[in-house]
MDTraj code that builds the backbone (N, CA, C; nanometers):
import mdtraj as md
import numpy as np

residues = "MET ALA SER ALA THR GLU ASN TYR LEU ARG LEU ASN GLY LYS TYR LEU SER GLU ALA GLU ASP LEU ILE ARG GLN ARG ASP PHE ALA GLN ALA SER GLU LYS LEU TRP GLY ALA THR GLY GLU ILE VAL LYS ALA VAL ALA ALA LYS ARG GLY VAL GLU LEU GLY ILE HIS ALA SER LEU TRP ASP TYR VAL SER LYS LEU ASN SER GLU HIS PRO GLU TRP SER LEU ARG ARG ASP PHE SER TYR MET GLY ASN LEU HIS GLN ASN PHE TYR GLU ASP TRP LEU PRO GLU ASP TYR VAL LYS ASP GLY LEU GLU ILE ALA LYS GLY PHE VAL LYS LYS LEU ARG SER LEU LEU".split()
xyz = np.array([
    [-0.4147, 1.4160, -2.0665],
    [-0.3373, 1.4103, -1.9445],
    [-0.4134, 1.3265, -1.8406],
    [-0.3407, 1.2386, -1.7736],
    [-0.4020, 1.1491, -1.6746],
    [-0.4410, 1.2268, -1.5493],
    [-0.5526, 1.1861, -1.4905],
    [-0.5935, 1.2463, -1.3644],
    [-0.5028, 1.1971, -1.2525],
    [-0.5104, 1.2636, -1.1386],
    [-0.4311, 1.2199, -1.0233],
    [-0.4687, 1.0774, -0.9851],
    [-0.5981, 1.0472, -0.9869],
    [-0.6428, 0.9121, -0.9523],
    [-0.5813, 0.8100, -1.0465],
    [-0.5848, 0.8373, -1.1760],
    [-0.5275, 0.7448, -1.2748],
    [-0.3779, 0.7274, -1.2544],
    [-0.3095, 0.8350, -1.2231],
    [-0.1654, 0.8265, -1.2000],
    [-0.1345, 0.7419, -1.0772],
    [-0.2091, 0.7620, -0.9688],
    [-0.1879, 0.6811, -0.8487],
    [-0.2179, 0.5339, -0.8760],
    [-0.3205, 0.5066, -0.9542],
    [-0.3526, 0.3680, -0.9885],
    [-0.2425, 0.3050, -1.0730],
    [-0.1868, 0.3822, -1.1653],
    [-0.0759, 0.3317, -1.2480],
    [0.0432, 0.2953, -1.1605],
    [0.0769, 0.3839, -1.0682],
    [0.1893, 0.3568, -0.9786],
    [0.1602, 0.2385, -0.8872],
    [0.0376, 0.2281, -0.8406],
    [-0.0016, 0.1155, -0.7566],
    [0.0255, -0.0166, -0.8293],
    [-0.0199, -0.0279, -0.9528],
    [0.0014, -0.1501, -1.0295],
    [0.1482, -0.1767, -1.0570],
    [0.2208, -0.0717, -1.0870],
    [0.3644, -0.0830, -1.1134],
    [0.4369, -0.1361, -0.9906],
    [0.4081, -0.0790, -0.8755],
    [0.4772, -0.1197, -0.7529],
    [0.4405, -0.2616, -0.7104],
    [0.3150, -0.3000, -0.7270],
    [0.2766, -0.4383, -0.6928],
    [0.3496, -0.5375, -0.7814],
    [0.3554, -0.5081, -0.9098],
    [0.4250, -0.5958, -1.0039],
    [0.5743, -0.6048, -0.9710],
    [0.6338, -0.4917, -0.9425],
    [0.7761, -0.4900, -0.9071],
    [0.8013, -0.5658, -0.7774],
    [0.7106, -0.5557, -0.6815],
    [0.7256, -0.6296, -0.5554],
    [0.7270, -0.7798, -0.5811],
    [0.6365, -0.8255, -0.6668],
    [0.6331, -0.9683, -0.6992],
    [0.7653, -1.0127, -0.7613],
    [0.8170, -0.9336, -0.8543],
    [0.9455, -0.9661, -0.9180],
    [1.0585, -0.9685, -0.8153],
    [1.0603, -0.8705, -0.7269],
    [1.1665, -0.8619, -0.6265],
    [1.1599, -0.9771, -0.5270],
    [1.0410, -1.0218, -0.4942],
    [1.0282, -1.1386, -0.4058],
    [1.0848, -1.2620, -0.4757],
    [1.0530, -1.2775, -0.6038],
    [1.1102, -1.3909, -0.6795],
    [1.2633, -1.3850, -0.6821],
    [1.3169, -1.2624, -0.6853],
    [1.4620, -1.2426, -0.6865],
    [1.5217, -1.2482, -0.5462],
    [1.4362, -1.2639, -0.4464],
    [1.4754, -1.2735, -0.3063],
    [1.5335, -1.1414, -0.2527],
    [1.4935, -1.0320, -0.3123],
    [1.5331, -0.8993, -0.2639],
    [1.4185, -0.8474, -0.1769],
    [1.4158, -0.8945, -0.0532],
    [1.3025, -0.8693, 0.0340],
    [1.2970, -0.7262, 0.0855],
    [1.4113, -0.6618, 0.1000],
    [1.4107, -0.5219, 0.1445],
    [1.3471, -0.4332, 0.0373],
    [1.3869, -0.4498, -0.0866],
    [1.3286, -0.3697, -0.1951],
    [1.1815, -0.4039, -0.2159],
    [1.1482, -0.5323, -0.2072],
    [1.0083, -0.5735, -0.2217],
    [0.9228, -0.5092, -0.1135],
    [0.9770, -0.5001, 0.0068],
    [0.9049, -0.4381, 0.1177],
    [0.8664, -0.2949, 0.0848],
    [0.9587, -0.2203, 0.0284],
    [0.9316, -0.0803, -0.0034],
    [0.8292, -0.0685, -0.1161],
    [0.8355, -0.1584, -0.2122],
    [0.7375, -0.1552, -0.3215],
    [0.5969, -0.1849, -0.2687],
    [0.5864, -0.2752, -0.1726],
    [0.4557, -0.3057, -0.1152],
    [0.4017, -0.1856, -0.0377],
    [0.4890, -0.1205, 0.0381],
    [0.4500, 0.0034, 0.1061],
    [0.4032, 0.1055, 0.0026],
    [0.4782, 0.1220, -0.1020],
    [0.4436, 0.2189, -0.2058],
    [0.3105, 0.1870, -0.2723],
    [0.2884, 0.0600, -0.3013],
    [0.1641, 0.0194, -0.3672],
    [0.0429, 0.0532, -0.2812],
    [0.0524, 0.0276, -0.1517],
    [-0.0623, 0.0554, -0.0651],
    [-0.0796, 0.2058, -0.0445],
    [0.0302, 0.2767, -0.0351],
    [0.0199, 0.4225, -0.0232],
    [-0.0452, 0.4846, -0.1461],
    [-0.0119, 0.4343, -0.2636],
    [-0.0680, 0.4888, -0.3872],
    [-0.2179, 0.4614, -0.3990],
    [-0.2635, 0.3461, -0.3533],
    [-0.4075, 0.3181, -0.3620],
    [-0.4849, 0.4053, -0.2633],
    [-0.4249, 0.4337, -0.1488],
    [-0.4893, 0.5264, -0.0537],
    [-0.5000, 0.6643, -0.1185],
    [-0.3939, 0.7089, -0.1822],
    [-0.3962, 0.8388, -0.2498],
    [-0.4982, 0.8406, -0.3626],
    [-0.5130, 0.7290, -0.4337],
    [-0.6100, 0.7218, -0.5435],
    [-0.7523, 0.7403, -0.4923],
    [-0.7857, 0.6729, -0.3825],
    [-0.9196, 0.6864, -0.3258],
    [-0.9413, 0.8301, -0.2785],
    [-0.8427, 0.8847, -0.2117],
    [-0.8546, 1.0230, -0.1641],
    [-0.8736, 1.1185, -0.2816],
    [-0.7926, 1.1032, -0.3857],
    [-0.8018, 1.1922, -0.5018],
    [-0.9385, 1.1811, -0.5688],
    [-0.9903, 1.0608, -0.5768],
    [-1.1234, 1.0401, -0.6359],
    [-1.2298, 1.1161, -0.5571],
    [-1.2067, 1.1327, -0.4284],
    [-1.3001, 1.2046, -0.3411],
    [-1.2642, 1.3526, -0.3275],
    [-1.1661, 1.3979, -0.4041],
    [-1.1288, 1.5387, -0.4015],
    [-1.0382, 1.5780, -0.2867],
    [-0.9717, 1.4795, -0.2263],
    [-0.8820, 1.5054, -0.1134],
    [-0.7382, 1.4817, -0.1593],
    [-0.6511, 1.5769, -0.1313],
    [-0.5096, 1.5627, -0.1635],
    [-0.4333, 1.5289, -0.0359],
    [-0.3595, 1.4188, -0.0405],
    [-0.2804, 1.3768, 0.0752],
    [-0.1359, 1.4192, 0.0537],
    [-0.0728, 1.4646, 0.1608],
    [0.0648, 1.5115, 0.1497],
    [0.1616, 1.4219, 0.2231],
    [0.1885, 1.4558, 0.3466],
    [0.2903, 1.3862, 0.4244],
    [0.2413, 1.2476, 0.4696],
    [0.3359, 1.1667, 0.5171],
    [0.3034, 1.0309, 0.5628],
    [0.1866, 1.0290, 0.6611],
    [0.1846, 1.1228, 0.7523],
    [0.0787, 1.1244, 0.8545],
    [-0.0587, 1.1329, 0.7905],
    [-0.0691, 1.2029, 0.6779],
    [-0.1997, 1.2153, 0.6133],
    [-0.2462, 1.0810, 0.5571],
    [-0.1542, 0.9963, 0.5164],
    [-0.1914, 0.8609, 0.4709],
    [-0.2541, 0.7822, 0.5856],
    [-0.1879, 0.7846, 0.6995],
    [-0.2372, 0.7114, 0.8161],
    [-0.3732, 0.7648, 0.8607],
    [-0.3874, 0.8961, 0.8603],
    [-0.5157, 0.9566, 0.8982],
    [-0.6259, 0.9149, 0.8013],
    [-0.5937, 0.9116, 0.6728],
    [-0.6954, 0.8764, 0.5742],
    [-0.7319, 0.7283, 0.5838],
    [-0.6346, 0.6439, 0.6115],
    [-0.6653, 0.5020, 0.6320],
    [-0.7577, 0.4868, 0.7525],
    [-0.7353, 0.5639, 0.8576],
    [-0.8244, 0.5587, 0.9739],
    [-0.9667, 0.6001, 0.9358],
    [-0.9765, 0.7022, 0.8522],
    [-1.1088, 0.7463, 0.8047],
    [-1.1756, 0.6346, 0.7255],
    [-1.1024, 0.5738, 0.6334],
    [-1.1588, 0.4647, 0.5531],
    [-1.1945, 0.3447, 0.6409],
    [-1.1135, 0.3202, 0.7409],
    [-1.1407, 0.2105, 0.8333],
    [-1.2707, 0.2348, 0.9105],
    [-1.2968, 0.3612, 0.9444],
    [-1.4225, 0.3950, 1.0118],
    [-1.5431, 0.3688, 0.9218],
    [-1.5237, 0.3913, 0.7919],
    [-1.6311, 0.3662, 0.6952],
    [-1.6532, 0.2168, 0.6723],
    [-1.5454, 0.1399, 0.6818],
    [-1.5494, -0.0046, 0.6521],
    [-1.4698, -0.0823, 0.7574],
    [-1.5171, -0.0838, 0.8822],
    [-1.4405, -0.1515, 0.9877],
    [-1.4217, -0.3011, 0.9619],
    [-1.5098, -0.3606, 0.8853],
    [-1.4992, -0.5036, 0.8553],
    [-1.3774, -0.5360, 0.7673],
    [-1.3178, -0.4359, 0.7078],
    [-1.2026, -0.4576, 0.6203],
    [-1.0689, -0.4583, 0.6945],
    [-1.0638, -0.4171, 0.8168],
    [-0.9386, -0.4141, 0.8959],
    [-0.8268, -0.3378, 0.8241],
    [-0.8607, -0.2231, 0.7706],
    [-0.7636, -0.1457, 0.6930],
    [-0.6476, -0.0949, 0.7780],
    [-0.6763, -0.0524, 0.8996],
    [-0.5671, -0.0046, 0.9861],
    [-0.4674, -0.1157, 1.0139],
    [-0.5168, -0.2337, 1.0420],
    [-0.4285, -0.3476, 1.0691],
    [-0.3388, -0.3752, 0.9474],
    [-0.4006, -0.3805, 0.8306],
    [-0.3241, -0.4111, 0.7100],
    [-0.2235, -0.3007, 0.6771],
    [-0.2638, -0.1750, 0.6954],
    [-0.1725, -0.0653, 0.6654],
    [-0.0579, -0.0613, 0.7665],
    [-0.0858, -0.1002, 0.8899],
    [0.0211, -0.1090, 0.9900],
    [0.1239, -0.2135, 0.9483],
    [0.0783, -0.3236, 0.8938],
    [0.1692, -0.4268, 0.8422],
    [0.2585, -0.3655, 0.7340],
    [0.1985, -0.2830, 0.6479],
    [0.2764, -0.2186, 0.5419],
    [0.3782, -0.1212, 0.6009],
    [0.3425, -0.0581, 0.7126],
    [0.4372, 0.0306, 0.7797],
    [0.5604, -0.0448, 0.8269],
    [0.5406, -0.1678, 0.8745],
    [0.6549, -0.2518, 0.9124],
    [0.7403, -0.2847, 0.7908],
    [0.6754, -0.3084, 0.6781],
    [0.7518, -0.3358, 0.5558],
    [0.8314, -0.2126, 0.5138],
    [0.7726, -0.0943, 0.5296],
    [0.8440, 0.0303, 0.4981],
    [0.9705, 0.0412, 0.5833],
    [0.9586, 0.0094, 0.7103],
    [1.0755, 0.0112, 0.7987],
    [1.1771, -0.0940, 0.7546],
    [1.1290, -0.2073, 0.7091],
    [1.2185, -0.3152, 0.6656],
    [1.3068, -0.2725, 0.5492],
    [1.2577, -0.1836, 0.4659],
    [1.3394, -0.1335, 0.3552],
    [1.4693, -0.0725, 0.4074],
    [1.4612, -0.0036, 0.5190],
    [1.5782, 0.0630, 0.5751],
    [1.6640, -0.0288, 0.6614],
    [1.6022, -0.1283, 0.7222],
    [1.6743, -0.2095, 0.8204],
    [1.6910, -0.3557, 0.7810],
    [1.6113, -0.4041, 0.6859],
    [1.6223, -0.5407, 0.6324],
    [1.6266, -0.6460, 0.7432],
    [1.5282, -0.6401, 0.8326],
    [1.5281, -0.7294, 0.9484],
    [1.4150, -0.8319, 0.9466],
    [1.3178, -0.8140, 0.8579],
    [1.2032, -0.9051, 0.8576],
    [1.2366, -1.0366, 0.7869],
    [1.1848, -1.1474, 0.8383],
    [1.2069, -1.2756, 0.7719],
    [1.1315, -1.2828, 0.6386],
    [1.1779, -1.3688, 0.5545],
    [1.1228, -1.3887, 0.4205],
    [0.9713, -1.4105, 0.4227],
    [0.9234, -1.4954, 0.5120],
    [0.7807, -1.5272, 0.5135],
    [0.6956, -1.4052, 0.5477],
    [0.7487, -1.3146, 0.6269],
    [0.6760, -1.1927, 0.6626],
    [0.6544, -1.1070, 0.5383],
    [0.7584, -1.0958, 0.4569],
    [0.7477, -1.0155, 0.3346],
    [0.6541, -1.0835, 0.2349],
    [0.6651, -1.2148, 0.2229],
    [0.5758, -1.2876, 0.1320],
    [0.4305, -1.2742, 0.1759],
    [0.4051, -1.2838, 0.3050],
    [0.2700, -1.2612, 0.3560],
    [0.2255, -1.1183, 0.3272],
    [0.3202, -1.0265, 0.3343],
    [0.2901, -0.8866, 0.3055],
    [0.2375, -0.8655, 0.1649],
    [0.2869, -0.9446, 0.0706],
    [0.2374, -0.9347, -0.0667],
    [0.0885, -0.9673, -0.0712],
    [0.0491, -1.0717, -0.0041],
    [-0.0924, -1.1112, -0.0040],
    [-0.1788, -1.0094, 0.0709],
    [-0.1262, -0.9570, 0.1806],
    [-0.1997, -0.8547, 0.2554],
    [-0.2156, -0.7290, 0.1701],
    [-0.1095, -0.6905, 0.1011],
    [-0.1160, -0.5719, 0.0148],
    [-0.2173, -0.5921, -0.0970],
    [-0.2179, -0.7095, -0.1582],
    [-0.3139, -0.7365, -0.2662],
    [-0.4573, -0.7271, -0.2149],
    [-0.4826, -0.7788, -0.0967],
    [-0.6160, -0.7705, -0.0387],
    [-0.6548, -0.6273, -0.0072],
    [-0.5621, -0.5517, 0.0481],
    [-0.5839, -0.4106, 0.0802],
    [-0.6188, -0.3335, -0.0469],
    [-0.5409, -0.3564, -0.1510],
    [-0.5632, -0.2879, -0.2778],
    [-0.6999, -0.3246, -0.3357],
    [-0.7336, -0.4509, -0.3306],
    [-0.8631, -0.4950, -0.3851],
    [-0.9784, -0.4253, -0.3127],
    [-0.9694, -0.4170, -0.1818],
    [-1.0747, -0.3504, -0.1045],
    [-1.0867, -0.2039, -0.1458],
    [-0.9738, -0.1343, -0.1534],
    [-0.9802, 0.0081, -0.1837],
    [-1.0188, 0.0333, -0.3292],
    [-0.9791, -0.0542, -0.4194],
    [-1.0206, -0.0383, -0.5590],
    [-1.1725, -0.0443, -0.5714],
    [-1.2362, -0.1188, -0.4820],
    [-1.3826, -0.1273, -0.4878],
    [-1.4489, 0.0069, -0.4567],
    [-1.3750, 0.1001, -0.3973],
    [-1.4277, 0.2321, -0.3673],
    [-1.4147, 0.3276, -0.4852],
    [-1.3431, 0.2845, -0.5869],
    [-1.3232, 0.3696, -0.7040],
    [-1.4315, 0.3392, -0.8034],
])
top = md.Topology()
chain = top.add_chain()
for i, resn in enumerate(residues, 1):
    res = top.add_residue(resn, chain, resSeq=i)
    for name in ("N", "CA", "C"):
        top.add_atom(name, md.element.get_by_symbol(name[0]), res)
traj = md.Trajectory(xyz[None], top)
């Protein structure tokens, strides 16, 4: 049976891959949600590896703030805030194409940084 960390990592990879496909298909609202999901899952993976279980959305934001305090040079709060805008875009579909495409690169960088903590 997979650990919680392994499961979150699996979902992280799945959502990043799906986001790339959705961007190619020009479905920017769905891609936005996948990018939000991918970053949320990597935050949960790091927390789980450290024995912390995250529940509601607020706990994700709090944990990103904690990680940002540990690694201020990574600008994790800034990047996660960008993902929060993408999460909102899923419901409202108001962001321009380039914003979502930039979000893919920001999400990949965010994930790479947090994977280094695993």
